C-alpha positions in Angstrom: 0.0 0.0 0.0 1.3 3.5 -0.9 0.7 6.2 1.6 -1.1 9.4 0.7 0.7 12.4 2.2 -0.8 15.8 2.3 1.3 18.9 2.1 0.3 22.3 3.4 0.5 24.9 0.7 1.6 28.5 1.2 -2.0 29.5 1.1 -2.9 27.1 3.8 -4.6 24.5 1.6 -3.5 20.9 1.8 -2.2 19.4 -1.5 -2.1 15.7 -2.0 1.3 14.4 -3.1 1.1 12.1 -6.1 2.3 8.6 -5.9 5.1 7.3 -8.2 2.6 5.4 -10.4 0.8 8.6 -11.3 4.0 10.4 -12.3 4.9 7.5 -14.6 1.5 7.7 -16.2 1.7 11.4 -16.6 5.1 11.2 -18.3 3.9 8.4 -20.6 0.9 10.4 -21.6 3.1 13.4 -22.3 5.4 11.3 -24.5 2.5 9.9 -26.3 1.2 13.4 -27.0 4.6 14.5 -28.3 4.7 11.4 -30.5 1.3 12.3 -31.9 2.5 15.8 -32.5 5.6 14.6 -34.3 3.6 12.2 -36.4 1.2 15.0 -37.3 4.2 17.2 -38.4 5.9 14.4 -40.4 5.5 15.0 -44.2 6.6 12.9 -47.2 7.6 14.8 -50.3 9.0 13.7 -53.7 12.2 15.5 -54.8 13.6 15.3 -58.4 17.1 16.4 -59.0 17.8 16.8 -62.8 15.3 14.0 -63.4 16.5 11.7 -60.7 13.7 10.9 -58.1 14.2 11.1 -54.4 11.7 10.7 -51.5 12.1 12.6 -48.3 10.2 12.3 -45.0 10.6 15.5 -43.0 9.1 17.7 -40.4 10.8 20.8 -41.8 8.4 23.6 -42.4 9.9 24.9 -45.7 11.4 23.3 -48.8 14.7 25.0 -48.1 14.9 23.5 -44.5 13.7 20.1 -45.8 16.5 20.0 -48.4 19.1 21.2 -45.9 18.1 18.4 -43.4 18.3 15.8 -46.2 21.8 17.1 -47.2 20.6 18.3 -50.7 22.8 21.3 -51.4 21.3 24.1 -53.5 23.8 26.4 -55.1 23.3 29.8 -56.6 22.1 29.3 -60.2 20.2 26.1 -59.3 16.4 26.3 -60.0 14.0 24.9 -57.4 10.3 24.6 -58.0 8.3 25.5 -56.0 10.6 28.1 -54.4 12.8 27.4 -51.4 10.5 29.4 -49.1 7.4 27.3 -50.1 5.7 25.5 -47.1 6.1 21.7 -47.1 2.9 19.8 -47.7 2.3 16.1 -47.7 2.8 14.6 -51.1 4.2 17.7 -52.7 6.7 17.5 -55.6 9.9 19.5 -55.6 12.0 19.7 -58.8 15.6 20.8 -58.8 17.5 21.7 -62.0 21.2 22.1 -61.5 22.7 25.2 -63.0 25.6 25.0 -65.5 28.5 27.5 -65.7 29.0 29.3 -69.0 30.0 32.6 -70.5 28.0 35.2 -72.4 30.0 37.7 -74.6 28.0 40.8 -75.5 28.7 44.5 -76.0 32.4 44.1 -75.5 32.0 42.4 -72.1 32.4 38.8 -70.9 29.8 37.8 -68.3 30.2 34.5 -66.4 26.8 33.1 -65.4 25.3 30.0 -63.9 21.8 28.9 -64.5 19.8 25.7 -65.5 20.2 24.5 -69.2 17.6 26.9 -70.6 17.4 28.0 -74.2 19.9 30.6 -75.4 17.2 33.2 -75.7 16.0 32.6 -72.1 19.6 32.7 -70.8 20.0 36.2 -72.3 16.7 37.3 -70.8 17.8 36.0 -67.3 21.1 37.8 -67.7 19.3 41.0 -68.6 20.8 41.2 -72.1 18.4 42.4 -74.8 18.5 41.0 -78.4 17.7 43.1 -81.4 15.8 41.8 -84.4 19.0 41.9 -86.5 21.4 40.7 -83.8 23.0 37.2 -84.2 23.8 34.5 -81.7 26.5 31.9 -81.9 23.9 29.2 -81.7 20.2 29.0 -82.4 18.0 30.9 -80.0 16.0 27.8 -79.1 19.1 25.7 -78.4 19.9 24.8 -74.8 23.0 26.1 -73.1 25.6 23.8 -71.6 28.5 23.9 -69.3 31.6 25.6 -70.7 29.6 27.3 -73.5 30.7 30.7 -74.8 27.5 32.3 -76.0 28.4 35.2 -78.2 26.0 38.0 -79.1 26.9 39.9 -82.3 25.2 43.3 -82.5 24.1 44.0 -86.1 23.1 47.6 -87.0 22.3 49.2 -90.3 22.9 52.8 -91.3 21.8 54.8 -94.4 24.8 56.8 -95.4 25.0 59.6 -98.0 28.4 60.6 -99.4 28.9 63.6 -101.7 31.6 63.6 -104.3 32.7 66.1 -106.9 31.8 65.8 -110.5 34.7 66.9 -112.7 33.6 69.3 -115.4 33.9 68.2 -119.0 36.3 70.1 -121.2 35.3 71.5 -124.6 37.8 72.9 -127.1 37.1 75.7 -129.6 39.4 77.1 -132.3 40.6 80.7 -132.0 42.0 82.3 -135.1 43.3 85.2 -133.0 45.5 83.0 -130.9 48.8 81.6 -132.0 48.9 78.0 -132.9 50.1 75.9 -129.9 48.7 78.3 -127.4 45.5 78.0 -125.3 43.4 80.2 -123.2 40.5 79.4 -120.8 37.3 80.8 -122.0 35.3 79.5 -119.1 36.8 77.8 -116.1 33.9 75.5 -115.6 32.6 74.4 -112.2 32.6 71.1 -110.4 29.3 69.4 -109.8 28.2 67.4 -106.7 27.0 63.8 -106.9 25.3 62.2 -103.8 25.7 58.5 -103.5 23.5 56.7 -101.0 24.7 53.5 -99.3 23.3 50.9 -96.9 26.1 50.2 -94.4 26.0 47.1 -92.1 28.0 47.1 -88.9 28.8 44.1 -86.6 29.8 45.1 -83.1 30.5 48.6 -84.4 32.7 47.4 -87.3 31.6 47.9 -90.9 31.2 44.6 -92.7 29.4 45.6 -95.9 28.4 48.6 -97.9 25.9 48.5 -100.8 25.1 51.4 -103.2 21.4 51.9 -103.2 21.1 55.0 -105.3 22.7 58.2 -106.5 21.6 61.7 -107.6 23.1 64.8 -109.0 22.8 67.5 -106.3 24.5 70.1 -108.5 25.4 69.6 -112.2 28.9 70.4 -113.4 29.5 73.4 -115.7 31.6 72.7 -118.7 35.1 74.1 -119.0 35.8 75.8 -122.3 39.4 76.2 -123.7 40.3 78.0 -126.9 43.1 76.6 -129.0 45.0 78.9 -131.2 45.0 78.3 -135.0 46.9 81.4 -136.1 50.1 80.2 -137.7 53.2 81.4 -136.0 55.9 82.3 -138.6 59.4 81.5 -137.6 62.7 81.7 -139.6 65.5 79.2 -139.9 68.7 78.9 -141.8 68.9 75.7 -143.8 71.0 74.2 -146.6 73.7 76.5 -147.7 72.7 79.5 -145.8 69.2 79.7 -147.0 66.6 81.4 -144.8 63.1 79.9 -144.7 59.9 81.0 -143.0 58.0 78.2 -141.5 55.0 77.7 -139.2 55.8 74.2 -137.9 58.5 71.5 -138.0 57.9 67.7 -137.8 60.3 64.9 -137.2 59.4 62.3 -139.8 60.6 59.0 -141.3 61.5 59.6 -144.9 61.8 57.2 -147.8 62.1 57.9 -151.5 60.4 56.7 -154.7 60.6 57.3 -158.5 57.5 57.7 -160.7 58.2 54.5 -162.7 56.7 51.0 -162.4 59.6 49.8 -160.2 58.4 52.1 -157.3 54.7 52.7 -158.2 53.8 49.4 -159.9 51.9 48.6 -163.1 49.6 51.6 -162.5 52.4 54.1 -162.6 51.5 56.9 -165.1 54.1 59.5 -164.0 51.5 61.8 -162.2 50.7 62.4 -158.6 47.4 62.0 -156.7 46.6 65.7 -157.3 47.4 65.5 -161.0 50.8 67.1 -160.9 53.8 65.5 -162.8 55.7 63.3 -160.4 59.3 64.5 -160.4 61.9 65.9 -158.0 60.3 68.3 -155.5 57.2 66.2 -155.0 56.5 64.5 -151.7 53.9 61.9 -150.8 52.3 62.5 -147.4 49.4 61.4 -145.1 46.8 64.2 -145.7 45.7 63.8 -142.1 49.1 64.9 -141.0 50.1 67.3 -143.8 47.4 68.7 -146.0 47.9 68.2 -149.7 49.2 71.3 -151.4 51.4 72.3 -148.4 54.8 73.7 -149.3 57.7 72.0 -147.5 61.4 72.1 -146.8 62.8 68.6 -146.1 66.1 68.3 -144.4 68.7 66.7 -146.7 66.3 67.0 -149.7 65.3 70.6 -150.2 62.1 72.3 -151.1 59.0 70.1 -152.0 55.3 70.2 -152.3 52.9 67.7 -150.7 51.1 66.6 -153.8 51.0 62.8 -153.6 49.8 59.9 -151.3 50.8 56.3 -150.8 49.3 53.2 -149.3 52.2 52.8 -146.9 52.5 56.5 -146.1 50.6 56.9 -142.9 51.2 59.0 -139.8 54.6 60.6 -139.5 55.8 59.1 -142.8 56.9 61.1 -145.9 58.0 59.7 -149.3 60.2 62.1 -151.5 60.3 61.8 -155.3 63.4 61.4 -157.4 63.7 61.1 -161.1 65.7 57.9 -161.1 65.7 54.6 -159.2 69.3 55.0 -158.4 68.7 58.3 -156.6 65.8 56.9 -154.7 67.8 53.9 -153.5 70.7 56.2 -152.5 68.3 58.2 -150.2 67.2 55.0 -148.4 65.3 55.5 -145.2 66.1 58.1 -142.6 64.6 60.4 -140.0 64.5 64.1 -141.0 63.1 67.4 -140.1 60.2 68.5 -142.3 59.4 72.3 -142.2 55.9 73.4 -143.0 56.6 76.6 -144.9 54.6 79.8 -144.3 52.3 80.9 -147.1 
């Protein structure tokens, strides 16, 4: 038998003192209540890490605490859904996507980032990097990023550029009979025009990569320059031969050959007359009329005075063919370079 002992309280009441059995029962009941409370707090959740399933039984109040108690480390750049601060509920699903480390190159800067393997476009959005409609990526926008990637953004801009250039004036020549031959004077200086060319210029990261001409227009037309060339003969004098003085207007350096009016030089059609109808004899010269007009009086160095009254199929340009009366004389002349004076009228 266990004795009941009364104890006088401070207020004067008598309090019964519990027996040992009652204390055991009280503690057992308290433990049971705590166990019930623990069981009530115990939750089972499904955790998936990069597709690998894992079941956790926890009493932690938040996802972050539950993962920490289970030893699941979450680093910056990892993605947890729902968030780490979400309340734990029985049967909830938690998905973790591990971040990958890669680099984004844009606008002259290199940014090291860590995030789940999202698409390249999403990676830029998360990094706060905008992408223009013409900008280019080093991989397709819908491709997933990976560890070690260098994702490059190339900025592409287009500019319409107008460049003005000068238009050189054309030059027109007129003859001036009041100006000595060989001299010129400017009648009108002319004026340069302005041509505007329009280009579409493409830049990549600020550097020009292409330029295409899209149009051009004359802003200001050029004004023609006019130059007068003298045609008035300038008469000069020279001493030739044996002290003879001649008056001439021009002198040419020409290649000279010789012929005689017979068939040996002129072929089967030789009739002894020149192209102009004069008798072919000493003092006649065959010329190219584009160089020396027919009828021009000449003094030929080493030959003497002559008149340009004949032509020849081989006499072109600075060529002249002097006439002798015999084949022997023509052969003795041979071929040489001489001065040909154009005599003044």
